[in-house]
MDTraj code that builds the backbone (N, CA, C; nanometers):
import mdtraj as md
import numpy as np

residues = "UNK UNK UNK UNK UNK UNK UNK UNK UNK UNK UNK UNK UNK UNK UNK UNK UNK UNK UNK UNK UNK UNK UNK UNK UNK UNK UNK UNK UNK UNK UNK UNK UNK UNK UNK UNK UNK UNK UNK UNK UNK UNK UNK UNK UNK UNK UNK UNK UNK UNK UNK UNK UNK UNK UNK UNK UNK UNK UNK UNK UNK UNK UNK UNK UNK UNK UNK UNK UNK UNK UNK UNK UNK UNK UNK UNK UNK UNK UNK UNK UNK UNK UNK UNK UNK UNK UNK UNK UNK UNK UNK UNK UNK UNK UNK UNK UNK UNK UNK UNK UNK UNK UNK UNK UNK UNK UNK UNK UNK UNK UNK UNK UNK UNK UNK UNK UNK UNK UNK UNK UNK UNK UNK UNK UNK UNK UNK UNK UNK UNK UNK UNK UNK UNK UNK UNK UNK UNK UNK UNK UNK UNK UNK UNK UNK UNK UNK UNK UNK UNK UNK UNK UNK UNK UNK UNK UNK UNK UNK UNK UNK UNK UNK UNK UNK UNK UNK UNK UNK UNK UNK UNK UNK UNK UNK UNK UNK UNK UNK UNK".split()
xyz = np.array([
    [15.9767, 9.5928, 3.9841],
    [15.9377, 9.6320, 3.8506],
    [16.0276, 9.7450, 3.8031],
    [16.0831, 9.7307, 3.6847],
    [16.1726, 9.8307, 3.6299],
    [16.0950, 9.9189, 3.5323],
    [16.0995, 10.0492, 3.5538],
    [16.0318, 10.1426, 3.4646],
    [16.1274, 10.1878, 3.3563],
    [16.0785, 10.2020, 3.2382],
    [16.1606, 10.2476, 3.1265],
    [16.1644, 10.3999, 3.1264],
    [16.2714, 10.4519, 3.0759],
    [16.2859, 10.5961, 3.0644],
    [16.1859, 10.6468, 2.9601],
    [16.0971, 10.7344, 3.0014],
    [15.9953, 10.7844, 2.9090],
    [16.0393, 10.9091, 2.8349],
    [16.1531, 10.9665, 2.8701],
    [16.2039, 11.0847, 2.8010],
    [16.2843, 11.0382, 2.6811],
    [16.2246, 11.0366, 2.5652],
    [16.2950, 10.9918, 2.4453],
    [16.2946, 11.1007, 2.3407],
    [16.3811, 11.0863, 2.2427],
    [16.3939, 11.1851, 2.1380],
    [16.4999, 11.2868, 2.1759],
    [16.5403, 11.3694, 2.0790],
    [16.6453, 11.4664, 2.1071],
    [16.5974, 11.5741, 2.2031],
    [16.6922, 11.6293, 2.2773],
    [16.6601, 11.7407, 2.3663],
    [16.6228, 11.8612, 2.2806],
    [16.5426, 11.9504, 2.3331],
    [16.5017, 12.0667, 2.2545],
    [16.6195, 12.1552, 2.2172],
    [16.5971, 12.2398, 2.1178],
    [16.7010, 12.3326, 2.0735],
    [16.7379, 12.4270, 2.1869],
    [16.8622, 12.4710, 2.1876],
    [16.9069, 12.5554, 2.2974],
    [16.8426, 12.6936, 2.2951],
    [16.8116, 12.7469, 2.4126],
    [16.7653, 12.8857, 2.4192],
    [16.8864, 12.9772, 2.4283],
    [16.9277, 13.0364, 2.3165],
    [17.0517, 13.1125, 2.3125],
    [17.0390, 13.2566, 2.3598],
    [16.9246, 13.3164, 2.3479],
    [16.9150, 13.4588, 2.3752],
    [16.9259, 13.4918, 2.5240],
    [17.0042, 13.5990, 2.5512],
    [17.0115, 13.6551, 2.6847],
    [17.0829, 13.5752, 2.7918],
    [17.1692, 13.4814, 2.7580],
    [17.2309, 13.3987, 2.8619],
    [17.3748, 13.4365, 2.8946],
    [17.4393, 13.5142, 2.8111],
    [17.5795, 13.5442, 2.8344],
    [17.6068, 13.6927, 2.8404],
    [17.7314, 13.7281, 2.8710],
    [17.7701, 13.8690, 2.8761],
    [17.7545, 13.9366, 2.7395],
    [17.7269, 14.0647, 2.7401],
    [17.7098, 14.1406, 2.6158],
    [17.8350, 14.1308, 2.5293],
    [17.8175, 14.1016, 2.4007],
    [17.9282, 14.0918, 2.3065],
    [18.0054, 13.9610, 2.3106],
    [17.9677, 13.8725, 2.4000],
    [18.0398, 13.7461, 2.4137],
    [17.9869, 13.6424, 2.3159],
    [18.0709, 13.5465, 2.2857],
    [18.0314, 13.4297, 2.2071],
    [18.0369, 13.3084, 2.2976],
    [17.9681, 13.2027, 2.2552],
    [17.9567, 13.0812, 2.3353],
    [18.0265, 12.9646, 2.2671],
    [18.0911, 12.8827, 2.3492],
    [18.1512, 12.7571, 2.3040],
    [18.1151, 12.6514, 2.4079],
    [18.0994, 12.5274, 2.3634],
    [18.0647, 12.4201, 2.4563],
    [18.1537, 12.2993, 2.4302],
    [18.2184, 12.2517, 2.5382],
    [18.3131, 12.1417, 2.5278],
    [18.2863, 12.0360, 2.6346],
    [18.3103, 11.9105, 2.5986],
    [18.3062, 11.7987, 2.6933],
    [18.4404, 11.7267, 2.6820],
    [18.5055, 11.7074, 2.7969],
    [18.6386, 11.6467, 2.7956],
    [18.6651, 11.5715, 2.9257],
    [18.5665, 11.4966, 2.9710],
    [18.5802, 11.4251, 3.0972],
    [18.5046, 11.4964, 3.2069],
    [18.5444, 11.4757, 3.3302],
    [18.4786, 11.5382, 3.4443],
    [18.4775, 11.6896, 3.4272],
    [18.3615, 11.7492, 3.4357],
    [18.3497, 11.8917, 3.4043],
    [18.4192, 11.9840, 3.5033],
    [18.4534, 11.9376, 3.6221],
    [18.5217, 12.0238, 3.7190],
    [18.6569, 12.0714, 3.6660],
    [18.7391, 11.9789, 3.6190],
    [18.8711, 12.0146, 3.5684],
    [18.8648, 12.0901, 3.4369],
    [18.7685, 12.0536, 3.3521],
    [18.7528, 12.1219, 3.2242],
    [18.7174, 12.2686, 3.2490],
    [18.6244, 12.2918, 3.3407],
    [18.5869, 12.4297, 3.3728],
    [18.7068, 12.5063, 3.4279],
    [18.7804, 12.4463, 3.5200],
    [18.8965, 12.5134, 3.5794],
    [18.9984, 12.5522, 3.4728],
    [19.0216, 12.4656, 3.3760],
    [19.1185, 12.4951, 3.2702],
    [19.0722, 12.6130, 3.1852],
    [18.9459, 12.6153, 3.1460],
    [18.8970, 12.7247, 3.0617],
    [18.8879, 12.8561, 3.1386],
    [18.8634, 12.8511, 3.2673],
    [18.8566, 12.9743, 3.3466],
    [18.9920, 13.0450, 3.3508],
    [19.0996, 12.9738, 3.3264],
    [19.2332, 13.0330, 3.3280],
    [19.2709, 13.1000, 3.1964],
    [19.1900, 13.0832, 3.0929],
    [19.2209, 13.1397, 2.9617],
    [19.1815, 13.2871, 2.9590],
    [19.2782, 13.3727, 2.9266],
    [19.2508, 13.5163, 2.9151],
    [19.1465, 13.5389, 2.8051],
    [19.0433, 13.6121, 2.8361],
    [18.9366, 13.6384, 2.7403],
    [18.8114, 13.5573, 2.7664],
    [18.8220, 13.4567, 2.8525],
    [18.7029, 13.3820, 2.8929],
    [18.6318, 13.4659, 2.9989],
    [18.5065, 13.4988, 2.9713],
    [18.4300, 13.5879, 3.0578],
    [18.3470, 13.5141, 3.1618],
    [18.3127, 13.3903, 3.1317],
    [18.2325, 13.3126, 3.2244],
    [18.2228, 13.1689, 3.1791],
    [18.1967, 13.0821, 3.2740],
    [18.1796, 12.9395, 3.2449],
    [18.0646, 12.8858, 3.3283],
    [18.0105, 12.7755, 3.2834],
    [17.9120, 12.7005, 3.3609],
    [17.9294, 12.5539, 3.3263],
    [17.9161, 12.4684, 3.4266],
    [17.9187, 12.3251, 3.3999],
    [17.7752, 12.2759, 3.3891],
    [17.7566, 12.1746, 3.3047],
    [17.6228, 12.1219, 3.2869],
    [17.6221, 11.9984, 3.1991],
    [17.5069, 11.9732, 3.1432],
    [17.4828, 11.8508, 3.0669],
    [17.4261, 11.8874, 2.9302],
    [17.4763, 11.8212, 2.8265],
    [17.4282, 11.8460, 2.6913],
    [17.4541, 11.7240, 2.6044],
    [17.3895, 11.7218, 2.4895],
    [17.4116, 11.6153, 2.3929],
    [17.3271, 11.4914, 2.4135],
    [17.2297, 11.4980, 2.5026],
    [17.1471, 11.3819, 2.5320],
    [17.0031, 11.3986, 2.4887],
    [16.9173, 11.3130, 2.5417],
    [16.7778, 11.3091, 2.4989],
    [16.6782, 11.3332, 2.6126],
    [16.7242, 11.3675, 2.7303],
    [16.6373, 11.3883, 2.8456],
    [16.6350, 11.5369, 2.8809],
    [16.5172, 11.5902, 2.9008],
    [16.5015, 11.7292, 2.9414],
    [16.5311, 11.7423, 3.0908],
    [16.6033, 11.8479, 3.1282],
    [16.6360, 11.8789, 3.2677],
    [16.6956, 11.7607, 3.3448],
    [16.8065, 11.7043, 3.2977],
    [16.8660, 11.5904, 3.3680],
    [16.9312, 11.6339, 3.4983],
    [16.9403, 11.5431, 3.5905],
    [17.0138, 11.5654, 3.7149],
    [17.1481, 11.4932, 3.7044],
    [17.2395, 11.5280, 3.7938],
    [17.3695, 11.4626, 3.7978],
    [17.3540, 11.3125, 3.8169],
    [17.2648, 11.2744, 3.9053],
    [17.2428, 11.1327, 3.9330],
    [17.1953, 11.0579, 3.8085],
    [17.1023, 11.1178, 3.7343],
    [17.0522, 11.0511, 3.6132],
    [17.1607, 11.0420, 3.5072],
    [17.2385, 11.1479, 3.4915],
    [17.3461, 11.1470, 3.3919],
    [17.4475, 11.0382, 3.4269],
    [17.4815, 11.0276, 3.5540],
    [17.5798, 10.9269, 3.5979],
    [17.5280, 10.7840, 3.5842],
    [17.3983, 10.7662, 3.5795],
    [17.3416, 10.6312, 3.5603],
    [17.3323, 10.5944, 3.4129],
    [17.3838, 10.6808, 3.3255],
    [17.3928, 10.6518, 3.1816],
    [17.2561, 10.6343, 3.1156],
    [17.1564, 10.7095, 3.1605],
    [17.0220, 10.6947, 3.1027],
    [16.9749, 10.8187, 3.0293],
    [17.0618, 10.9182, 3.0144],
    [17.0178, 11.0435, 2.9534],
    [17.0843, 11.0722, 2.8194],
    [17.1986, 11.0098, 2.7939],
    [17.2742, 11.0375, 2.6729],
    [17.3572, 11.1654, 2.6809],
    [17.3478, 11.2382, 2.7917],
    [17.4195, 11.3644, 2.8047],
    [17.5666, 11.3433, 2.8396],
    [17.6459, 11.4416, 2.8033],
    [17.7859, 11.4481, 2.8447],
    [17.7988, 11.5558, 2.9517],
    [17.8934, 11.5363, 3.0432],
    [17.9310, 11.6442, 3.1331],
    [18.0071, 11.7446, 3.0465],
    [17.9601, 11.8687, 3.0433],
    [18.0167, 11.9671, 2.9516],
    [18.0350, 12.1016, 3.0207],
    [18.1100, 12.1863, 2.9540],
    [18.1331, 12.3222, 3.0029],
    [18.0916, 12.4204, 2.8951],
    [18.0068, 12.5126, 2.9351],
    [17.9682, 12.6228, 2.8484],
    [18.0654, 12.7362, 2.8769],
    [18.1310, 12.7860, 2.7735],
    [18.2325, 12.8896, 2.7858],
    [18.1845, 13.0139, 2.7125],
    [18.1747, 13.1244, 2.7834],
    [18.1447, 13.2536, 2.7214],
    [18.2764, 13.3282, 2.7104],
    [18.3073, 13.3755, 2.5879],
    [18.4372, 13.4378, 2.5663],
    [18.4240, 13.5642, 2.4826],
    [18.5219, 13.6523, 2.5001],
    [18.5294, 13.7761, 2.4229],
    [18.6167, 13.7476, 2.3010],
    [18.5581, 13.7460, 2.1803],
    [18.6375, 13.7114, 2.0621],
    [18.7454, 13.8147, 2.0293],
    [18.7400, 13.9322, 2.0901],
    [18.8457, 14.0315, 2.0713],
    [18.9691, 13.9969, 2.1555],
    [18.9520, 13.9122, 2.2562],
    [19.0626, 13.8751, 2.3448],
    [19.1134, 13.7332, 2.3228],
    [19.0237, 13.6430, 2.2848],
    [19.0621, 13.5038, 2.2623],
    [18.9753, 13.4488, 2.1484],
    [19.0382, 13.3781, 2.0589],
    [18.9638, 13.3229, 1.9452],
    [18.9080, 13.1847, 1.9779],
    [18.8106, 13.1441, 1.9004],
    [18.7571, 13.0092, 1.9143],
    [18.8682, 12.9066, 1.8873],
    [18.9551, 12.9372, 1.7916],
    [19.0668, 12.8464, 1.7614],
    [19.1578, 12.8290, 1.8825],
    [19.1798, 12.9350, 1.9591],
    [19.2622, 12.9237, 2.0793],
    [19.1919, 12.8397, 2.1860],
    [19.0595, 12.8520, 2.1954],
    [18.9846, 12.7675, 2.2887],
    [18.9959, 12.6210, 2.2486],
    [18.9933, 12.5953, 2.1183],
    [19.0107, 12.4583, 2.0707],
    [19.1486, 12.4036, 2.1091],
    [19.2518, 12.4870, 2.1031],
    [19.3854, 12.4427, 2.1450],
    [19.3845, 12.4023, 2.2922],
    [19.3158, 12.4799, 2.3743],
    [19.3040, 12.4442, 2.5162],
    [19.2312, 12.3115, 2.5308],
    [19.1224, 12.2946, 2.4578],
    [19.0445, 12.1701, 2.4624],
    [19.1337, 12.0489, 2.4342],
    [19.2123, 12.0538, 2.3280],
    [19.2967, 11.9386, 2.2925],
    [19.4042, 11.9139, 2.3975],
    [19.4544, 12.0204, 2.4599],
    [19.5633, 12.0095, 2.5567],
    [19.5199, 11.9487, 2.6898],
    [19.3941, 11.9657, 2.7295],
    [19.3540, 11.9273, 2.8655],
    [19.2976, 11.7866, 2.8796],
    [19.2902, 11.7130, 2.7716],
    [19.2366, 11.5773, 2.7843],
    [19.2922, 11.4871, 2.6744],
    [19.2595, 11.3598, 2.6826],
    [19.3020, 11.2628, 2.5824],
    [19.1855, 11.2380, 2.4873],
    [19.1909, 11.2921, 2.3657],
    [19.0798, 11.2771, 2.2722],
    [19.0760, 11.1425, 2.2006],
    [19.1660, 11.0515, 2.2386],
    [19.1711, 10.9206, 2.1718],
    [19.1091, 10.8086, 2.2542],
    [19.0547, 10.8412, 2.3700],
    [18.9903, 10.7391, 2.4521],
    [18.8394, 10.7588, 2.4478],
    [18.7697, 10.6567, 2.4096],
    [18.6240, 10.6645, 2.3980],
    [18.5593, 10.6473, 2.5356],
    [18.4766, 10.7455, 2.5708],
    [18.3976, 10.7389, 2.6948],
    [18.4835, 10.7179, 2.8196],
    [18.6000, 10.7822, 2.8182],
    [18.6901, 10.7670, 2.9328],
    [18.7882, 10.8827, 2.9357],
    [18.8145, 10.9314, 3.0575],
    [18.9243, 11.0233, 3.0830],
    [18.9875, 10.9798, 3.2136],
    [19.1117, 10.9365, 3.2054],
    [19.1856, 10.8858, 3.3212],
    [19.1047, 10.7781, 3.3940],
    [19.0637, 10.8042, 3.5190],
    [18.9942, 10.7021, 3.5976],
    [18.8424, 10.7111, 3.5856],
    [18.7932, 10.8056, 3.5056],
    [18.6492, 10.8237, 3.4882],
    [18.6013, 10.7504, 3.3629],
    [18.4990, 10.6668, 3.3812],
    [18.4464, 10.5871, 3.2710],
    [18.2997, 10.6191, 3.2486],
    [18.2545, 10.6103, 3.1246],
    [18.1140, 10.6268, 3.0918],
    [18.0943, 10.7270, 2.9798],
    [17.9846, 10.7132, 2.9084],
    [17.9579, 10.8006, 2.7940],
    [17.9444, 10.9466, 2.8344],
    [17.9110, 10.9733, 2.9588],
    [17.8992, 11.1125, 3.0017],
    [18.0363, 11.1785, 3.0180],
    [18.1441, 11.1006, 3.0092],
    [18.2796, 11.1543, 3.0129],
    [18.3420, 11.1607, 2.8736],
    [18.2622, 11.1487, 2.7703],
    [18.3152, 11.1455, 2.6341],
    [18.3768, 11.2800, 2.5941],
    [18.4591, 11.2736, 2.4929],
    [18.5209, 11.3914, 2.4341],
    [18.4282, 11.4428, 2.3250],
    [18.3883, 11.5708, 2.3364],
    [18.2943, 11.6257, 2.2376],
    [18.3082, 11.7761, 2.2271],
    [18.2842, 11.8242, 2.1071],
    [18.2753, 11.9674, 2.0797],
    [18.1348, 11.9905, 2.0267],
    [18.0597, 12.0762, 2.0953],
    [17.9223, 12.1073, 2.0555],
    [17.9239, 12.2458, 1.9915],
    [17.9024, 12.2494, 1.8611],
    [17.9198, 12.3716, 1.7820],
    [17.7912, 12.4529, 1.7755],
    [17.8077, 12.5838, 1.7887],
    [17.6938, 12.6751, 1.7901],
    [17.6647, 12.7387, 1.6557],
    [17.7519, 12.7213, 1.5578],
    [17.7256, 12.7714, 1.4231],
    [17.8198, 12.7018, 1.3247],
    [17.8008, 12.7318, 1.1979],
    [17.8801, 12.6664, 1.0934],
    [18.0281, 12.6985, 1.1049],
    [18.0632, 12.8214, 1.1431],
    [18.2052, 12.8556, 1.1534],
    [18.2726, 12.7776, 1.2661],
    [18.2017, 12.7541, 1.3762],
    [18.2588, 12.6710, 1.4827],
    [18.2766, 12.5272, 1.4354],
    [18.1810, 12.4771, 1.3606],
    [18.1923, 12.3407, 1.3084],
    [18.3151, 12.3276, 1.2190],
    [18.3330, 12.4224, 1.1265],
    [18.4479, 12.4191, 1.0360],
    [18.5787, 12.4288, 1.1141],
    [18.5831, 12.5182, 1.2125],
    [18.7046, 12.5343, 1.2923],
    [18.7339, 12.4083, 1.3739],
    [18.6300, 12.3468, 1.4294],
    [18.6483, 12.2254, 1.5094],
    [18.7023, 12.1112, 1.4242],
    [18.6483, 12.0947, 1.3057],
    [18.6940, 11.9883, 1.2159],
    [18.8391, 12.0125, 1.1741],
    [18.8710, 12.1358, 1.1354],
    [19.0082, 12.1683, 1.0946],
    [19.1051, 12.1480, 1.2109],
    [19.0628, 12.1877, 1.3291],
    [19.1459, 12.1718, 1.4478],
    [19.1686, 12.0243, 1.4795],
    [19.0620, 11.9445, 1.4717],
    [19.0744, 11.7999, 1.4962],
    [19.1718, 11.7372, 1.3966],
    [19.1561, 11.7737, 1.2690],
    [19.2417, 11.7161, 1.1662],
    [19.3888, 11.7546, 1.1870],
    [19.4129, 11.8780, 1.2305],
    [19.5496, 11.9217, 1.2580],
    [19.6049, 11.8489, 1.3799],
    [19.5237, 11.8345, 1.4834],
    [19.5660, 11.7646, 1.6048],
    [19.5972, 11.6179, 1.5751],
    [19.5206, 11.5569, 1.4862],
    [19.5408, 11.4158, 1.4532],
    [19.6806, 11.3913, 1.3980],
    [19.7370, 11.4900, 1.3309],
    [19.8704, 11.4748, 1.2721],
    [19.9781, 11.4480, 1.3771],
    [19.9538, 11.4931, 1.5002],
    [20.0546, 11.4752, 1.6055],
    [20.0283, 11.3537, 1.6944],
    [19.9245, 11.2775, 1.6635],
    [19.8875, 11.1625, 1.7470],
    [19.8973, 11.0324, 1.6701],
    [19.9343, 10.9261, 1.7387],
    [19.9392, 10.7941, 1.6765],
    [19.8021, 10.7283, 1.6761],
    [19.7276, 10.7459, 1.7850],
    [19.5937, 10.6856, 1.7961],
    [19.4889, 10.7771, 1.7339],
    [19.3799, 10.7184, 1.6910],
    [19.2720, 10.7926, 1.6251],
    [19.1942, 10.8779, 1.7262],
    [19.1684, 11.0034, 1.6913],
    [19.0846, 11.0902, 1.7738],
    [18.9402, 11.0420, 1.7632],
    [18.8727, 11.0313, 1.8772],
    [18.7339, 10.9850, 1.8804],
    [18.6372, 11.0967, 1.9223],
    [18.6851, 11.2180, 1.9278],
    [18.6043, 11.3323, 1.9695],
    [18.4832, 11.3494, 1.8791],
    [18.3682, 11.3599, 1.9414],
    [18.2417, 11.3866, 1.8717],
    [18.2367, 11.5363, 1.8398],
    [18.2027, 11.5706, 1.7166],
    [18.1784, 11.7097, 1.6784],
    [18.0358, 11.7149, 1.6278],
    [17.9510, 11.7879, 1.7001],
    [17.8090, 11.7901, 1.6642],
    [17.7472, 11.9259, 1.6980],
    [17.6309, 11.9539, 1.6397],
    [17.5634, 12.0807, 1.6705],
    [17.5247, 12.0869, 1.8184],
    [17.5351, 12.2052, 1.8740],
    [17.4947, 12.2249, 2.0129],
    [17.3451, 12.2000, 2.0262],
    [17.3090, 12.1398, 2.1374],
    [17.1677, 12.1220, 2.1715],
    [17.1478, 12.1879, 2.3076],
    [17.0361, 12.1669, 2.3679],
    [17.0075, 12.2322, 2.4960],
    [17.1188, 12.2048, 2.5964],
    [17.1585, 12.3081, 2.6674],
    [17.2578, 12.2978, 2.7729],
    [17.1849, 12.3152, 2.9048],
    [17.1955, 12.2152, 2.9896],
    [17.1290, 12.2182, 3.1196],
    [17.2340, 12.2414, 3.2271],
    [17.2275, 12.3558, 3.2894],
    [17.3226, 12.3914, 3.3942],
    [17.3154, 12.2887, 3.5067],
    [17.4337, 12.2425, 3.5498],
    [17.4405, 12.1446, 3.6590],
    [17.4041, 12.2121, 3.7907],
    [17.3818, 12.1289, 3.8884],
    [17.3487, 12.1750, 4.0220],
    [17.4560, 12.2720, 4.0710],
    [17.4156, 12.3671, 4.1534],
    [17.5053, 12.4754, 4.1962],
    [17.6334, 12.4246, 4.2629],
    [17.6270, 12.3162, 4.3372],
    [17.7476, 12.2686, 4.4049],
    [17.8560, 12.2230, 4.3072],
    [17.8196, 12.1990, 4.1796],
    [17.9191, 12.1620, 4.0788],
    [17.9871, 12.2842, 4.0171],
    [17.9242, 12.4008, 4.0224],
    [17.9786, 12.5202, 3.9592],
    [18.1057, 12.5647, 4.0312],
    [18.2143, 12.5818, 3.9546],
    [18.3436, 12.6252, 4.0079],
    [18.3864, 12.5373, 4.1265],
    [18.3582, 12.4108, 4.1127],
    [18.3803, 12.3144, 4.2212],
    [18.5239, 12.3165, 4.2743],
    [18.6217, 12.3092, 4.1849],
    [18.7608, 12.3039, 4.2306],
    [18.8011, 12.4323, 4.3011],
    [18.7545, 12.5467, 4.2518],
    [18.7838, 12.6735, 4.3182],
    [18.7222, 12.6775, 4.4582],
    [18.5995, 12.6300, 4.4703],
    [18.5315, 12.6291, 4.6001],
    [18.6052, 12.5424, 4.7021],
    [18.6805, 12.4459, 4.6509],
    [18.7518, 12.3532, 4.7389],
    [18.9016, 12.3781, 4.7415],
    [18.9416, 12.5005, 4.7065],
    [19.0814, 12.5402, 4.7188],
    [19.1741, 12.4953, 4.6101],
    [19.1215, 12.4564, 4.4943],
    [19.2042, 12.4114, 4.3826],
    [19.1704, 12.4937, 4.2594],
    [19.2380, 12.6066, 4.2346],
    [19.2023, 12.6920, 4.1207],
    [19.2287, 12.6288, 3.9854],
    [19.3037, 12.5195, 3.9803],
    [19.3336, 12.4524, 3.8535],
    [19.3195, 12.3022, 3.8727],
    [19.3117, 12.2332, 3.7618],
    [19.3012, 12.0884, 3.7654],
    [19.4402, 12.0283, 3.7539],
    [19.4761, 11.9439, 3.8462],
    [19.6077, 11.8812, 3.8446],
    [19.6112, 11.7574, 3.7577],
    [19.4980, 11.7197, 3.6987],
    [19.4909, 11.5945, 3.6242],
    [19.5035, 11.6148, 3.4734],
    [19.5585, 11.7277, 3.4306],
    [19.5760, 11.7505, 3.2882],
    [19.6607, 11.6388, 3.2289],
    [19.6148, 11.5845, 3.1202],
    [19.6796, 11.4678, 3.0619],
    [19.7977, 11.5032, 2.9742],
    [19.7839, 11.6112, 2.8990],
    [19.8886, 11.6406, 2.8007],
    [19.9662, 11.7627, 2.8368],
])
top = md.Topology()
chain = top.add_chain()
for i, resn in enumerate(residues, 1):
    res = top.add_residue(resn, chain, resSeq=i)
    for name in ("N", "CA", "C"):
        top.add_atom(name, md.element.get_by_symbol(name[0]), res)
traj = md.Trajectory(xyz[None], top)
């Protein structure tokens, strides 16, 4: 007997208060497997902290296994806390475009599935405007159409601890699979 997923509807709004360093701003990106995405953003001067997790879906408190079975609607994503005096959101967007292929739907290199989609989850109107302008500028240099989702941030569920800083824990401070 197959049971249907009873967790339906959008995930609750994100709890923003008290989660990041004082004075920091938050950005959330999905660009394939979150291990390499996190490693790339950790190398950006002005990034104060990162966490890998799941967002953009309809299931509360998803696990890695559920996300990988394509039943939650979530993307593997990275929450980036940054000091806007050291690095701008626009510079983070440049990193986002550089580290993955935004023209492949639900795929990055050998990873397939909607949880590997390209997405920018915006935390306010200024991030939305910057993301759209950045996408439009990036499109000028590409032949294929960008398929990156740009949407309001929803609840971010931190992934299991063994996923946090995974590449660093295994002796790889950077991701060697950068596409561009």
